[in-house]
N, C-alpha and C positions, 0 to 999 in steps of 0.2 A: 653616228652622232653621239657624242659624249656630253655628259652633264657635269657641271661644276659642284653640284651638291652631293653630299655623301649618301650612300644607299641607306635606307631606313632598315632598322632591325625588325625582323618579323616578330610580332607579339604572340606569345603562346595563347592558344585557345583553351579556355577553361570549360569544364563540363557543366552540368546543371547546377552544381553547388560547389562552394569552396570548402575544402576540408579544413576543419579547425580541430587541433588536437584537444583531447579531454584534459581540462585543467586539474582533474583529480587523479590522473593516471599514476603519479608517483607516490600517492598517499598510501601508507601501509597500515595506519591505525584508524579505527572507526571514529575515534574522538576528533580526528583532524578533518573529517568530512564536513561539507558546508552545513550550516544550521538549517533546520527544516522550516518551511513555510507553514504557519499554523492556521488551520481553518476550524472555526468554532461551530459545533452542531448542538442545538438545544432540544433535549428530550425531557425537559423539566415541566411536569404537569402538576397542577394543584390537586386534581382528582383523577383517578383511574378506576376502571371497572375491575373488580377482583376476578381473577381467572377461575377461582373455585365456585363462588356463589353469585357473582355478577354485581355485588353491591359496590356503590361508588365510594372508594376508599380515599381518605385524605393522604396527602404527602406527609411522610415522616422525616425523611432526610434527603439531602442532595449530594450526589457523588460526581466525580470527574474521572474520565477514562481517556487515555490517549491511544490512538491507533495509527500505525504506519500505513500510508496509502501510496498509490502510484504517484511518482513525483511530478513536479512542474518542469517540463523539459525546456521551456523558453527561458526560465530563470536559472536552470541547471541545479536546482535544489530539490531535496526530498520534500514531501508534504506529510503533515500529520493532522489527523482529525482530533480535536479536543471535544469530547462529548460530555455534556452536562446532562445527567439523567436523575430522575427522582426515584426514591424508594417509598413505597406506600404500605400502609398497614390496614388491613380490613378489620373493622371493629366488630363485624358479625362472626367471622370464622377465625379471627386472630392469625391470619396468614400474612406474612411479609412477601412482597414481590417488587420487582423493579419495572420501570418503563421499558418497553421493548426496544432493544437495539440489535436484534438478530438480523435485520436487513442489512446492517453495515458489516458485522463481523460475527464469527462464532463465539459462544460463551468462553470467557477466559483467554481469548486470543489477543495478541498484540498487533495483528495484521488484518486488513480488510479482506472481504471475499475476493475482490479483484486481484489483490496481490497473491493470494493463495492459488487462485486459478491460473494466473500467469506463471507462477513458479512450477506448478505441477505440469502444466502444458509444455513448458520449456524442457523439462526432463523427459516426459513421456513421449511427446510428439516429435521434438527435435532431437531426442536421443543424447542430450548433453549429460555428462557426469555432473554430480552435485556441485562441486566447487566452481567449475566454469559457469554453471547455471547461475550461481550466486553472483558472480561478477558480471554476467550478462544483464541480470536484473538491475544492477547498479548502473551499468553503462547505458542501457537503453531506456530504463524507466525511473532511474534515480530513487530506487528503494533498496536498502541494504537488508538482505535476509541471510543469516548464517546458513552455510551449506547443510549443517546437521538438521536444522529446522526444515529445510526443503526435503531432506531425506525422510523425516517423520511424516510430513504431509503426503509424500508419494506412497509410503508404505501404508499409511492409514487409508488413503484413497483406494488402494488395491483391496484392502480387507473389506471396506464398505461395499464395493461392487460385487464381491463374492457372496455376500449375505442375501438370502431370499427376502423379497419385499412383500 
């Protein structure tokens, strides 16, 4: 028994998700990467307790600091934290100090603790060389970290763990 209608083409079966190429794959300059999503964090206090004497010190100045954080994968963009924090001056002991931001990042760092842990873990546990680890952080977490910075973090982590506590 033959039919007059043509045979239907078999449709290919797709897996659990469709592969979409990375739109930033051909970019070779950091300046051409997508602009980051900005998240504001407020650590601006009118009074803070002095770490030396405990006196409630008034705010002297307000500063802003930007930190690179793990990116927004849904939007495909990096994420930056803009921290507004206060500087205080104790009128009793004349000590200047800042509002605490150590829970977000180490002092003088441009990256959050999450980014540093991810980078070091990528090199140490996965055994990736520094440069591929840098590009993996961009591809998987949308945070760009120069490979030399990752090298510094890995080497500093090794020195800290050898020190007696």
